[in-house]
MIFI-865460 format. One record per residue (C-alpha): chain; x, y, z. Coordinates in steps of 0.001 Angstrom, whole numbers, plus 500000, padded with zeros to 6 digits. Example, Ala and Ser with C-alpha at 12.3 -4.5 7.8 and 13.67 -1.06 7.14 Angstrom:
2
ROLO, A, 512300, 495500, 507800
ROLO, A, 513670, 498940, 507140
This chain:
65
ROLO, A, 511239, 504505, 510515
ROLO, A, 508978, 501828, 512107
ROLO, A, 509841, 498671, 514149
ROLO, A, 507895, 495909, 512561
ROLO, A, 507135, 492566, 514348
ROLO, A, 508015, 489705, 512073
ROLO, A, 505601, 487396, 513983
ROLO, A, 502526, 489367, 513391
ROLO, A, 500396, 490308, 510372
ROLO, A, 500431, 493973, 509483
ROLO, A, 497807, 495979, 507736
ROLO, A, 498674, 498176, 504638
ROLO, A, 496087, 500478, 503121
ROLO, A, 496448, 502514, 499961
ROLO, A, 493887, 505267, 499155
ROLO, A, 494345, 506458, 495612
ROLO, A, 492377, 509386, 494072
ROLO, A, 493624, 510443, 490690
ROLO, A, 497437, 510894, 490978
ROLO, A, 497266, 511301, 494856
ROLO, A, 498175, 508370, 497208
ROLO, A, 497689, 508189, 500923
ROLO, A, 499499, 505174, 502560
ROLO, A, 498463, 503883, 505896
ROLO, A, 500438, 501273, 507920
ROLO, A, 498525, 499589, 510694
ROLO, A, 496035, 502516, 510455
ROLO, A, 498677, 505100, 510900
ROLO, A, 499331, 507581, 507967
ROLO, A, 502875, 507183, 506629
ROLO, A, 502922, 508625, 503120
ROLO, A, 500849, 511220, 501344
ROLO, A, 502151, 511901, 497929
ROLO, A, 501244, 512697, 494284
ROLO, A, 502708, 510627, 491440
ROLO, A, 502323, 511022, 487678
ROLO, A, 504264, 507929, 486739
ROLO, A, 501080, 505737, 485688
ROLO, A, 498622, 507523, 483659
ROLO, A, 496273, 504540, 482848
ROLO, A, 494059, 503334, 485762
ROLO, A, 492608, 500012, 486498
ROLO, A, 495485, 497951, 487590
ROLO, A, 497480, 497217, 490798
ROLO, A, 500793, 495590, 491535
ROLO, A, 502313, 494119, 494619
ROLO, A, 506111, 494336, 495224
ROLO, A, 508633, 493486, 497856
ROLO, A, 512418, 493630, 498119
ROLO, A, 514178, 490499, 496612
ROLO, A, 515641, 489679, 500045
ROLO, A, 512359, 489918, 501938
ROLO, A, 510076, 487100, 503115
ROLO, A, 506621, 488589, 502389
ROLO, A, 502993, 487171, 502416
ROLO, A, 499857, 488836, 501183
ROLO, A, 496481, 487837, 502484
ROLO, A, 492862, 489138, 502305
ROLO, A, 493635, 491607, 499514
ROLO, A, 490497, 493886, 499176
ROLO, A, 489862, 496388, 496377
ROLO, A, 486894, 499023, 496379
ROLO, A, 485998, 502105, 494601
ROLO, A, 486411, 505150, 496760
ROLO, A, 483586, 507594, 497020
């Protein structure tokens, strides 16, 4: 559980290696999980709840070493 300011930009980072995902919120680790749902790589998706007001800005993709 995190208190999130609605008047400030937040940073979300996803590090994906194979089926393992590490999620960081404002540089703090929040999730470390394996997921076999999607077996084909090369695509991303952005999703928010239907009742959320969400903006995405400065999306950056890079290949991890």
